[in-house]
C-alpha positions in Angstrom: 0.0 0.0 0.0 3.0 2.4 0.3 4.2 4.8 3.0 4.1 8.5 3.9 6.1 10.8 6.0 4.5 11.1 9.4 5.3 12.5 12.9 3.9 11.7 16.3 2.0 15.1 16.3 0.6 14.4 12.8 -0.7 10.8 13.7 -2.2 12.3 17.0 -3.9 15.0 15.2 -5.4 12.8 12.5 -6.7 10.2 15.0 -8.1 12.7 17.5 -9.9 14.6 14.5 -11.4 11.4 13.3 -12.8 10.5 16.7 -14.2 14.0 17.1 -15.8 14.1 13.7 -17.2 10.7 13.7 -18.1 10.3 17.4 -18.2 13.8 18.8 -15.7 12.8 21.6 -12.7 14.7 22.6 -9.9 12.3 23.2 -6.2 12.8 24.1 -2.9 11.3 22.9 -2.8 9.5 26.0 -6.2 7.8 25.2 -4.7 6.9 21.8 -1.6 5.3 23.3 -3.5 3.5 26.0 -5.8 2.0 23.2 -3.0 1.0 21.0 -1.4 -0.8 24.0 -4.7 -2.5 24.7 -4.7 -4.0 21.2 -1.0 -4.7 21.2 0.0 -2.2 18.4 1.7 0.6 20.4 4.9 -0.2 18.6 3.4 1.4 15.5 3.0 4.8 17.1 6.0 7.2 16.4 8.1 7.5 19.4 8.8 11.3 20.8 12.4 11.2 19.7 11.8 10.0 16.2 10.8 13.3 14.5 9.4 12.5 11.1 9.3 8.7 10.0 8.4 6.9 7.1 5.1 5.2 8.0 3.6 2.4 6.1 0.0 2.8 5.2 -0.9 -0.6 6.7 0.5 0.6 10.0 -1.6 3.8 9.9 -4.7 1.7 9.1 -4.2 -0.6 11.9 -3.8 2.3 14.5 -6.9 4.1 12.8 -9.0 1.0 13.1 -7.8 0.4 16.6 -9.0 3.8 17.6 -12.2 3.5 15.8 -12.9 0.2 17.3 -12.4 1.7 20.8 -14.2 5.1 20.5 -16.4 5.1 17.3 -17.4 1.7 15.8 -16.8 -1.5 17.8 -15.6 -4.2 15.4 -13.6 -1.9 13.1 -10.3 -3.7 13.8 -11.8 -7.3 13.1 -13.0 -5.8 9.8 -9.4 -6.0 8.5 -9.4 -9.6 8.5 -9.9 -11.6 5.2 -13.5 -12.0 3.9 -13.6 -15.7 4.5 -12.6 -15.1 8.3 -15.2 -12.4 8.7 -18.0 -14.4 7.1 -17.3 -17.5 9.4 -17.4 -15.2 12.4 -20.6 -13.6 11.3 -22.3 -16.8 10.4 -21.0 -19.0 13.2 -21.2 -21.9 10.7 -18.0 -22.8 8.9 -19.6 -25.2 6.5 -22.2 -22.6 5.5 -19.4 -19.9 5.1 -17.6 -22.1 2.6 -20.8 -22.8 0.8 -21.8 -19.3 0.5 -18.4 -18.0 -0.6 -18.1 -20.9 -3.2 -21.6 -19.9 -4.6 -20.6 -16.3 -4.8 -17.5 -17.1 -6.8 -19.3 -19.6 -8.9 -22.1 -17.0 -10.0 -19.8 -13.9 -10.3 -17.1 -15.7 -12.4 -19.6 -17.6 -14.8 -20.9 -16.3 -18.0 -23.7 -17.1 -18.8 -25.6 -17.9 -15.7 -24.3 -21.1 -14.2 -26.3 -24.4 -13.7 -27.3 -24.8 -10.2 -24.6 -26.7 -8.0 -25.0 -29.0 -4.9 -24.0 -27.7 -1.6 -21.2 -30.1 -1.4 -19.9 -28.8 -4.9 -20.3 -25.2 -3.5 -18.4 -26.0 -0.3 -15.6 -27.7 -2.1 -15.1 -24.6 -4.3 -15.3 -22.4 -1.3 -12.5 -24.4 0.4 -10.3 -24.0 -2.6 -10.3 -20.2 -2.4 -7.1 -19.0 -0.7 -8.0 -15.3 -0.9 -11.2 -13.8 -2.0 -12.4 -10.1 -2.2 -15.8 -9.5 -3.4 -15.6 -5.8 -3.5 -18.5 -3.3 -3.8 -21.4 -4.6 -5.9 -24.4 -2.8 -7.2 -28.0 -3.4 -5.9 -28.7 -5.3 -9.2 -26.0 -7.8 -8.6 -26.8 -8.3 -5.0 -30.4 -9.0 -5.7 -29.3 -11.5 -8.5 -27.0 -13.3 -6.1 -29.8 -13.4 -3.4 -32.4 -14.5 -5.8 -30.1 -17.2 -7.3 -29.2 -18.6 -3.8 -32.8 -18.8 -2.9 -33.6 -20.5 -6.1 -30.8 -23.0 -5.6 -30.9 -24.0 -2.0 -33.5 -21.8 -0.2 -33.7 -19.1 2.5 -30.5 -20.3 4.4 -28.1 -19.8 1.5 -30.0 -16.5 0.6 -29.7 -15.3 4.3 -26.0 -16.1 4.2 -25.6 -13.9 1.1 -27.1 -11.1 3.1 -24.4 -11.8 5.9 -21.6 -11.4 3.4 -22.9 -8.1 2.2 -23.1 -7.0 5.8 -19.6 -7.8 6.6 -18.3 -6.2 3.4 -20.4 -3.1 4.0 -19.1 -2.7 7.6 -15.5 -3.0 6.2 -16.1 -0.5 3.6 -17.6 2.0 6.2 -14.8 1.4 8.6 -12.1 2.2 6.0 -9.9 5.0 7.2 -8.9 5.9 3.7 -12.4 6.6 2.7 -14.7 9.6 3.6 -15.5 9.5 7.4 -19.0 8.5 7.8 -21.1 9.6 10.7 -25.1 9.7 11.4 -24.9 13.0 13.4 -23.7 16.6 13.0 -22.5 16.9 16.5 -23.3 20.3 17.9 -20.4 20.1 20.4 -17.6 18.0 21.7 -17.8 16.0 24.9 -14.3 15.0 26.6 -13.9 11.3 27.3 -12.5 12.2 30.6 -16.2 13.4 31.8 -17.1 9.9 31.7 -14.8 9.2 34.6 -14.5 12.7 36.4 -17.9 14.3 35.9 -21.1 13.9 37.9 -23.3 15.8 35.4 -26.4 13.9 34.3 -27.1 16.3 31.4 -26.5 15.1 27.9 -26.6 16.9 24.4 -27.2 13.5 22.9 -29.4 11.7 25.2 -31.8 12.5 28.2 -29.4 11.5 31.0 -26.4 9.8 29.5 -24.6 10.9 26.3 -24.9 8.6 23.4 -21.3 9.5 22.4 -20.0 7.4 25.4 -21.7 4.3 24.3 -19.5 3.0 21.7 -16.5 3.4 23.9 -18.2 1.4 26.7 -19.2 -1.3 24.2 -15.5 -1.8 23.2 -14.1 -1.2 26.6 -16.6 -2.8 28.9 -14.0 -3.6 31.4 -13.8 0.3 32.1 -17.6 0.4 33.3 -16.6 -0.2 36.9 -14.2 2.8 36.7 -16.7 5.4 35.4 -18.0 8.0 37.8 -20.7 6.5 40.0 -23.2 9.2 38.8 -22.6 8.5 35.3 -23.4 4.8 36.0 -26.7 6.0 37.4 -27.4 8.1 34.4 -26.7 5.2 32.1 -29.2 3.1 33.9 -31.7 5.9 33.8 -31.1 6.4 30.1 -31.7 2.9 29.4 -35.3 2.9 30.9 -36.0 6.3 29.4 -35.4 4.8 25.9 -37.6 1.9 26.7 -40.5 4.3 27.2 -40.7 4.5 31.0 -41.3 7.8 32.9 -38.0 8.2 34.8 -37.1 10.1 37.9 -33.3 10.1 38.5 -32.7 11.0 42.1 -30.2 13.7 43.2 -27.3 11.3 43.7 -26.6 12.3 47.2 -29.0 12.2 50.2 -31.5 10.2 48.2 -32.4 7.6 51.0 -30.9 4.7 49.0 -33.3 5.2 45.9 -31.3 6.0 42.8 -34.1 5.9 40.1 -38.0 5.6 40.2 -39.9 4.3 37.1 -43.5 4.7 36.1 -45.3 3.5 33.0 -45.1 6.2 30.2 -47.2 9.3 30.3 -47.0 12.7 32.2 -47.0 12.9 35.9 -50.3 13.6 37.6 -51.8 15.1 40.7 -51.8 12.5 43.5 -48.9 10.6 41.7 -49.2 7.0 42.1 -46.5 4.9 43.7 -43.5 4.0 41.4 -43.7 0.8 39.4 -40.2 0.0 40.0 -37.4 1.3 42.4 -33.8 1.0 40.9 -30.6 0.8 43.0 -27.4 1.2 40.9 -24.1 -0.4 42.3 -20.9 0.2 40.4 -19.0 -2.2 42.5 -16.0 -4.7 42.2 -17.1 -7.1 45.0 -20.2 -9.2 44.9 -23.6 -7.7 46.2 -24.1 -8.7 49.7 -27.4 -9.6 51.4 -27.4 -6.4 53.4 -27.8 -4.3 50.2 -30.6 -6.5 48.8 -32.4 -6.4 52.4 -32.2 -2.4 52.2 -33.5 -2.4 48.6 -36.5 -4.5 49.8 -37.2 -2.1 52.6 -37.2 0.7 50.2 -39.6 -1.0 47.7 -42.0 -1.8 50.7 -41.7 1.9 52.0 -42.5 3.3 48.6 -45.2 0.8 48.0 -43.6 0.0 44.6 -44.4 -3.1 42.7 -40.8 -4.4 42.5 -37.1 -3.5 42.7 -34.2 -3.8 40.4 -30.6 -4.0 41.7 -28.4 -3.0 38.6 -24.7 -3.7 39.4 -21.5 -4.2 37.5 -21.1 -7.5 39.4 -23.0 -10.5 40.4 -25.1 -11.0 43.6 -23.5 -13.1 46.2 -25.0 -16.6 47.0 -26.1 -15.1 50.3 -27.9 -12.2 48.6 -29.7 -14.6 46.4 -30.8 -16.8 49.1 -32.3 -14.2 51.2 -34.3 -12.8 48.3 -35.6 -16.4 47.6 -36.5 -17.3 51.1 -38.0 -14.1 52.0 -39.8 -13.7 48.6 -38.7 -10.3 48.1 -39.9 -8.6 45.0 -36.4 -8.0 43.7 -34.6 -8.8 40.4 -30.9 -8.9 39.8 -29.4 -7.1 36.8 -25.8 -8.0 36.6 -22.9 -7.1 34.4 -23.9 -9.3 31.5 -27.3 -7.6 31.3 -25.8 -4.2 31.3 -23.5 -5.3 28.7 -26.4 -6.2 26.6 -28.2 -2.9 27.4 -25.1 -1.0 26.1 -25.0 -3.1 22.9 -28.6 -2.3 22.3 -28.1 1.4 22.9 -25.1 1.3 20.4 -27.3 -0.3 17.6 -29.2 2.0 15.3 -32.7 1.4 14.4 -33.7 -0.6 17.6 -35.8 2.1 19.1 -33.1 2.7 21.9 -31.0 5.0 19.8 -32.3 6.9 16.9 -30.2 9.8 15.6 -31.9 13.0 15.0 
């Protein structure tokens, strides 16, 4: 791919500008270096004493994709891998992956239209491919491939065609040498450091928690326990707000143990009914003890709520689960795996949880 003259400052400026433009996040050079170390590519970054160096384009692409993966577009680094690897990962079915790639190669390299081939023949052809690049395909070609796949072997092969296009489109969208793609014209920039240091629960892109932090947490989920405790409460409140609940986020301090109250959607009324759910948020490193769940159960009873949720970055202890079971407390555990799923849903467009506007 060639090489170009680059300095540490030039690389830092390009990468921070890319993140700012695409994600609306203001990151620092130390954030870049930490990200490259995490992915194992810190040696590509020019050292301070090097001045201007001759940087290979492949090295810059790797660094760009590492940074995009961490702050903008989770999965951008994996998209560098071969089409075969990406399709296998997407389909989670190695045999089907070989079949669909063999089918694509058969149809695109045959003229006129080939005769239908068995799945065994398609799989054998796929396994013979050492390197395959499909490249951009116009809608008419995509439609023909899908229709032919459906005609030959039904919906399973046709759906696999869709998966191939998805991984190719993602690779294309995450290519650092093409125009940066974004879905929102960001009106301001938010420092990444705010996620860890600020107790603000106002957001330019969200009701309580700023959408621009979500891709970072999806790619760096292990950082969730380190974010500011108030930001964790805001994240949980944002999740329920996007699900359509009416959400009351407590003051953070002196809240008598109640972080969030939830009601069914609709405006507040005179003589407000008790909350539907009481939510307690725990950004912890140790398992939740039975003392914590007993306190939440008391809050639920005091507020006359229907149930309580304890949302934590860790699991409950066996003792906590046992006391809830034996005393029949109306409590539910939301642990780190569930929160990770919430973040993934908040990151995904067109889910109803995050619709850019």
